C-alpha positions as CSV (number, residue, x, y, z in Angstrom):
1,M,168.1,85.9,116.3
2,T,167.9,86.0,112.2
3,R,170.7,85.8,110.0
4,R,170.2,85.9,105.6
5,L,172.0,83.0,104.3
6,L,172.0,82.7,100.3
7,G,168.5,84.3,99.6
8,L,167.6,82.5,102.5
9,W,166.6,83.3,105.9
10,L,167.8,81.3,109.2
11,V,166.0,81.7,112.1
12,C,167.9,80.8,115.2
13,G,166.2,80.3,118.6
14,A,167.2,78.4,121.8
15,L,165.9,75.1,120.0
16,G,168.4,75.7,117.3
17,C,168.3,77.2,113.5
18,S,165.6,76.9,110.5
19,R,165.9,77.6,106.9
20,S,162.9,80.2,105.5
21,S,161.9,81.5,102.1
22,G,161.6,84.7,104.1
23,P,158.7,86.9,105.7
24,T,155.6,87.4,103.6
25,T,153.0,89.5,103.1
26,P,149.4,88.7,102.5
27,G,148.4,90.2,99.1
28,P,145.1,91.3,98.3
29,S,141.4,89.2,98.4
30,T,140.5,88.5,94.6
31,P,137.3,90.5,94.0
32,A,134.7,88.5,92.4
33,A,134.5,88.6,88.4
34,F,131.3,89.0,88.5
35,S,128.3,90.8,91.1
36,T,124.6,91.7,91.2
37,A,123.8,93.9,94.1
38,V,121.2,93.2,96.1
39,R,118.9,95.3,98.5
40,V,117.2,93.7,101.6
41,I,114.0,94.2,102.9
42,D,111.9,93.3,106.0
43,A,108.5,92.1,103.6
44,I,106.1,94.0,106.5
45,T,107.7,96.9,107.1
46,A,110.0,97.3,104.0
47,S,112.5,98.9,106.6
48,T,116.0,97.6,105.3
49,V,117.7,94.9,106.9
50,S,121.4,95.1,107.8
51,G,123.5,92.1,108.5
52,V,122.4,89.4,106.2
53,T,124.9,87.1,104.7
54,A,124.8,85.7,101.4
55,T,125.8,82.0,100.3
56,G,125.2,79.5,97.8
57,D,127.5,77.5,95.2
58,G,130.8,80.0,94.6
59,V,128.9,82.4,95.9
60,S,130.2,85.1,97.9
61,G,129.6,88.5,99.7
62,T,129.6,90.7,102.6
63,A,126.7,91.2,104.8
64,S,124.3,94.0,103.8
65,S,124.9,97.4,105.4
66,T,122.7,99.2,107.2
67,A,121.1,100.9,104.4
68,G,120.5,96.6,103.4
69,T,122.9,96.9,100.5
70,M,125.0,94.3,99.6
71,T,127.3,92.9,96.9
72,V,126.7,89.0,95.9
73,G,129.2,88.0,93.6
74,A,130.6,84.8,92.4
75,A,134.1,84.1,90.1
76,A,131.9,82.8,86.7
77,G,129.2,84.2,85.6
78,S,126.6,82.6,84.5
79,V,123.5,82.6,82.0
80,S,121.3,80.3,84.2
81,A,120.1,81.5,87.7
82,R,121.9,80.4,90.2
83,A,120.1,79.9,94.3
84,V,121.8,81.9,96.7
85,T,120.8,81.5,100.5
86,F,120.2,84.7,102.4
87,T,120.5,84.7,106.1
88,R,119.8,86.6,109.2
89,A,119.0,85.8,113.1
90,G,115.5,86.9,113.7
91,Y,114.3,86.5,110.0
92,V,113.2,83.2,108.0
93,T,116.5,82.5,105.4
94,R,115.1,83.1,102.1
95,T,116.4,81.3,99.2
96,V,116.1,82.8,95.7
97,A,116.8,82.2,91.9
98,M,119.4,85.4,91.1
99,K,122.0,86.2,87.7
100,I,125.4,87.0,88.5
101,P,126.0,89.4,86.8
102,G,122.3,91.0,86.5
103,N,120.4,93.8,87.6
104,E,120.1,94.8,90.8
105,I,117.5,93.2,93.1
106,A,115.4,93.6,96.0
107,V,115.2,90.6,98.6
108,S,112.3,90.7,100.9
109,M,112.7,88.5,104.2
110,I,109.8,87.9,106.4
111,P,110.5,88.4,110.7
112,S,110.6,85.2,112.9
113,T,107.5,86.4,114.7
114,F,105.4,86.3,111.6
115,H,103.0,83.4,112.2
116,L,104.3,81.3,109.0
117,D,102.3,78.2,110.0
118,A,99.2,80.6,109.2
119,Y,100.3,82.1,106.2
120,D,101.1,78.7,104.7
121,E,97.1,77.9,105.1
122,L,96.2,80.8,103.6
123,L,99.1,80.8,100.8
124,R,101.1,78.0,100.2
125,A,99.5,74.5,100.1
126,P,101.9,73.5,99.8
127,R,103.1,76.3,97.5
128,L,102.2,79.7,96.5
129,Q,99.3,80.4,94.0
130,R,98.7,83.4,92.7
131,W,97.8,86.3,90.2
132,T,100.7,88.3,88.3
133,S,98.3,90.9,86.9
134,A,95.5,91.9,87.8
135,P,92.8,90.0,86.8
136,P,89.6,91.5,85.1
137,L,86.0,90.8,86.6
138,R,83.1,89.7,84.9
139,V,79.4,89.9,86.4
140,Q,77.3,87.8,85.1
141,T,73.8,89.1,86.3
142,R,70.9,86.8,85.2
143,T,70.6,84.5,88.6
144,L,71.5,81.2,87.1
145,Q,70.2,77.5,88.4
146,F,72.7,75.3,90.7
147,I,73.7,71.9,90.4
148,A,76.9,71.0,91.5
149,V,79.6,72.8,92.6
150,T,81.7,71.3,89.9
151,Q,79.2,72.0,87.1
152,A,81.3,73.2,83.9
153,D,78.0,75.7,82.9
154,A,74.6,76.5,84.4
155,A,71.1,77.4,82.9
156,A,69.8,81.3,83.1
157,L,67.0,81.9,84.9
158,D,64.3,84.2,84.3
159,E,65.5,86.7,86.9
160,V,68.1,89.3,86.8
161,M,70.2,91.4,89.3
162,S,69.2,94.9,90.0
163,D,71.2,97.7,89.1
164,D,71.4,98.5,93.4
165,D,72.3,95.2,93.9
166,R,74.9,94.7,90.8
167,L,76.8,98.1,91.6
168,G,77.1,96.7,95.4
169,L,78.8,93.5,94.2
170,E,81.3,95.3,92.9
171,A,81.9,97.7,95.2
172,D,82.3,94.7,97.4
173,L,85.0,93.0,95.5
174,S,86.5,96.0,94.6
175,W,87.2,96.9,98.0
176,A,88.5,94.1,99.0
177,L,90.4,93.3,96.4
178,P,93.7,95.1,97.4
179,Q,93.8,94.1,100.7
180,L,94.1,90.6,99.5
181,T,96.5,91.5,97.4
182,G,99.0,93.8,99.4
183,N,97.6,96.5,97.9
184,T,99.2,95.5,94.5
185,F,96.3,95.2,92.2
186,A,94.5,98.7,93.4
187,S,91.8,97.9,91.3
188,F,90.6,95.2,88.5
189,A,91.7,94.8,85.0
190,G,88.0,96.2,84.2
191,I,84.6,94.9,84.8
192,T,82.4,94.0,82.7
193,R,78.5,93.0,82.9
194,E,76.7,89.9,81.1
195,T,72.7,89.1,81.1
196,V,72.9,85.5,79.4
197,E,69.3,84.7,77.6
198,V,66.6,82.8,79.7
199,D,67.0,79.6,79.3
200,G,70.6,80.4,78.1
201,R,73.4,78.5,79.6
202,M,77.2,80.5,81.0
203,Q,80.0,78.7,81.4
204,V,80.7,78.6,84.9
205,L,84.9,79.4,85.2
206,N,86.4,81.3,82.8
207,T,90.6,81.5,81.6
208,G,91.5,84.7,82.1
209,M,89.1,86.3,84.2
210,I,87.0,86.1,87.7
211,T,83.8,85.4,87.2
212,V,81.1,86.3,89.8
213,A,77.1,85.0,89.8
214,R,74.0,84.1,92.4
215,Y,72.8,80.8,91.8
216,A,69.3,79.2,93.0
217,G,69.5,76.6,95.3
218,L,73.2,76.3,95.9
219,T,72.9,77.0,100.2
220,A,70.1,74.0,99.9
221,A,72.0,71.4,98.1
222,T,75.2,72.1,99.5
223,G,75.0,74.0,103.0
224,Y,77.7,76.7,101.8
225,W,76.9,80.5,101.1
226,G,79.2,80.7,98.6
227,Y,81.5,78.4,96.7
228,S,84.4,79.1,94.3
229,R,86.9,77.3,92.3
230,W,90.3,78.4,90.5
231,Q,92.0,77.8,87.8
232,F,96.3,77.4,87.8
233,R,99.0,76.2,86.0
234,T,101.5,73.7,88.0
235,D,104.1,76.4,88.8
236,G,101.6,78.1,90.6
237,T,100.0,80.8,89.0
238,V,96.5,81.8,88.5
239,I,94.9,81.9,85.8
240,G,90.9,82.4,86.5
241,G,88.1,82.2,89.3
242,T,84.4,81.9,89.8
243,I,82.3,82.7,92.4
244,M,79.5,81.3,93.1
245,L,76.9,82.9,95.7
246,D,73.7,81.9,97.4
247,R,71.2,83.7,95.4
248,D,68.5,84.2,98.8
249,F,71.7,84.6,101.1
250,D,73.3,87.8,98.8
251,R,69.9,89.6,98.4
252,S,69.3,89.7,102.3
253,G,71.2,91.8,103.1
254,T,72.2,90.2,106.3
255,A,76.1,91.8,107.9
256,T,78.3,89.5,107.0
257,R,77.3,89.6,103.6
258,R,80.4,91.8,102.5
259,S,82.8,89.7,104.1
260,L,81.3,86.4,102.6
261,R,82.1,88.2,98.9
262,A,86.1,89.2,100.4
263,H,86.1,85.2,101.2
264,E,85.1,84.1,98.2
265,L,87.4,86.7,96.2
266,G,90.0,85.4,98.0
267,H,89.3,81.8,97.0
268,A,88.7,83.1,93.1
269,L,92.3,84.8,94.0
270,G,93.8,81.5,94.9
271,Y,93.8,81.3,98.8
272,T,92.8,78.2,100.7
273,H,91.3,78.6,104.4
274,V,92.8,79.5,107.5
275,T,92.2,77.6,111.0
276,L,95.0,78.8,112.8
277,L,94.4,82.6,112.7
278,T,91.4,85.1,112.7
279,S,91.3,85.8,108.8
280,V,88.8,86.4,105.9
281,M,89.6,83.1,105.0
282,N,88.4,81.6,108.0
283,R,85.7,78.6,107.0
284,N,82.9,80.6,108.3
285,A,83.2,83.8,106.3
286,V,82.4,85.9,109.0
287,T,85.6,88.2,109.3
288,E,86.3,91.0,106.9
289,P,90.1,91.5,105.7
290,N,92.6,92.0,108.8
291,T,95.9,93.3,109.4
292,F,97.2,89.1,108.9
293,D,95.4,89.3,105.7
294,R,97.0,92.0,104.8
295,Q,100.3,91.6,105.8
296,A,100.1,88.0,104.4
297,T,99.0,88.9,101.0
298,Q,101.5,91.5,100.9
299,V,104.2,89.2,101.4
300,A,103.0,86.8,98.7
301,F,103.0,89.6,96.3
302,L,107.0,89.7,97.3
303,R,107.6,86.3,95.8
304,P,106.9,84.3,92.5
305,P,104.1,81.6,92.0
306,G,105.7,78.3,93.4
307,N,107.2,80.2,96.3
308,V,107.7,76.9,99.0
309,R,108.0,76.8,103.1
310,L,110.2,77.5,104.8
311,D,111.2,80.7,101.9
312,S,112.3,79.5,98.6
313,D,112.0,80.4,95.1
314,P,111.6,77.6,92.5
315,A,114.3,77.4,90.2
316,E,114.8,78.8,87.0
317,A,115.0,75.4,85.7
318,S,112.2,73.9,87.2
319,L,109.9,76.8,86.2
320,N,110.8,76.1,82.9
321,R,109.5,72.4,83.1
322,L,106.5,73.8,85.0
323,G,103.7,75.7,84.0
324,A,102.1,73.5,80.7
325,A,99.4,71.9,82.6
326,I,95.9,73.6,83.9
327,W,94.2,72.3,86.7
328,S,91.6,73.5,89.0
329,R,90.1,73.2,92.8
330,G,87.3,75.1,94.7
331,E,86.5,75.5,98.6
332,G,83.4,77.3,100.1
333,A,81.6,79.4,103.1
334,R,79.9,77.3,105.2
335,R,76.4,77.7,106.5
336,R,76.5,78.3,110.2
């Protein structure tokens, strides 16, 4: 039995009596003082994802709804971004840098069925490299003399690309661009043509654009049908690219010319060779952009440069430290 005695409760039973301060009723949970709205989507299908949970230092929140919406809260606000990790069975764990409080954000998650190893080959070697805005394209219509894949400039020969060849090259690269950027870039920021004077010299790799030209002697010297280089900052942002096409191969009209041009554009966009799946970025360059290429680049353009495996975005502090130095690298498509 229970009796009240001097403001306390006396609880008696078979084993005797004990004192208690009285029955308690749990109070309402204290809501997070600061919050950010999040919508979670599938990175491949763009459909909403429910049941996603968020964790992080001082972070709280409920699982995402059937509409993919959730609120991520924190007891204390911060002007700097904090790392928040999103988890759900069937998806690759995703870590993003987000401000709480902050504007609503969309978080995309990669299905576990997606070929992440091939994606890493293509785009994260070891961190994601890509353009952040559509690049302009400059077409050099004069054939240049090939010396080495690392040459800084090239001498112009007495040979000019025909208008039909130039238009065909521009059309092929424009066709490939949206397929290699997840339809983020529908077109180049502009296309310009340049015809350097005979015996003049052209800078091979130019910051702020993709430069394309035919080169005499490329295949004979290297075994490549094409070779491309790209410039990137240390945070992964690509800022320049050049496409070197062997003159004889490019004007041959072979059936694989368009796939080779698309392949070299992929390099100028910052992508590397794929060995694990059929891809436009296979070293032999005989495959045109396919479903994997389109899906992989769609995923990439839902992530900032610097994203790493498994699926973690760089912290804001790291982005502030990176980005000053400029590097370049290159790869080519080898003749079969």
